[in-house]
C-alpha positions in Angstrom: 0.1 -0.2 0.2 1.3 3.3 -1.1 1.7 6.0 1.2 -0.3 9.3 -0.2 0.1 13.1 1.5 -3.2 14.9 1.8 -3.7 18.9 2.3 -6.8 20.0 3.7 -8.3 23.1 1.4 -10.2 24.5 4.6 -7.0 24.8 6.9 -3.7 23.8 5.3 -2.3 21.1 7.6 -0.7 18.3 4.9 -0.5 15.2 6.5 1.2 11.3 5.3 -2.0 8.6 4.8 -1.2 4.7 3.9 -3.8 3.6 1.5 -5.6 1.3 -0.5 -3.9 1.4 -4.5 -6.8 3.5 -6.5 -8.4 4.9 -3.4 -9.0 8.8 -3.3 -9.3 9.7 0.1 -12.5 10.7 -0.3 -13.3 8.9 3.1 -10.1 10.6 5.0 -11.3 13.4 7.3 -8.1 16.8 8.3 -6.5 15.3 11.8 -6.1 18.9 12.8 -9.6 20.3 11.7 -11.0 17.3 11.0 -13.0 18.6 7.9 -13.6 16.5 4.5 -11.9 18.9 2.5 -8.3 17.3 1.0 -6.3 17.5 -1.8 -4.3 14.7 -2.8 -0.3 16.0 -3.1 2.5 14.9 -5.9 5.2 13.9 -3.9 8.9 13.6 -4.8 11.3 11.5 -3.7 15.1 13.7 -2.0 18.1 12.5 -3.1 21.1 13.2 -2.2 24.9 13.1 -4.1 28.2 14.7 -3.9 29.3 16.7 -6.9 32.3 18.5 -8.1 34.5 18.6 -5.5 32.5 16.3 -3.1 30.1 19.1 -1.6 26.7 17.7 -1.4 23.2 19.3 -3.2 19.6 17.5 -2.2 17.1 17.3 -4.6 13.2 17.4 -4.2 10.5 18.9 -3.1 6.8 18.1 -3.0 3.5 20.2 -4.2 -0.4 20.0 -4.3 -1.4 20.3 -8.1 -4.9 21.8 -8.1 -8.2 20.4 -8.5 
């Protein structure tokens, strides 16, 4: 089961939830305010590598697609 990230449209709280494949999160409630105004976010992976000169660089981020 994948872990999805959600953002509450009402209070802005972000949280992760373990969901079954194909679940859309419509039955979930925000753990902060209890509302069902949730938006599933695109989560990206984080990677760390060393570039020229041994300097570490981090790559990654999060965004919520508008629905």
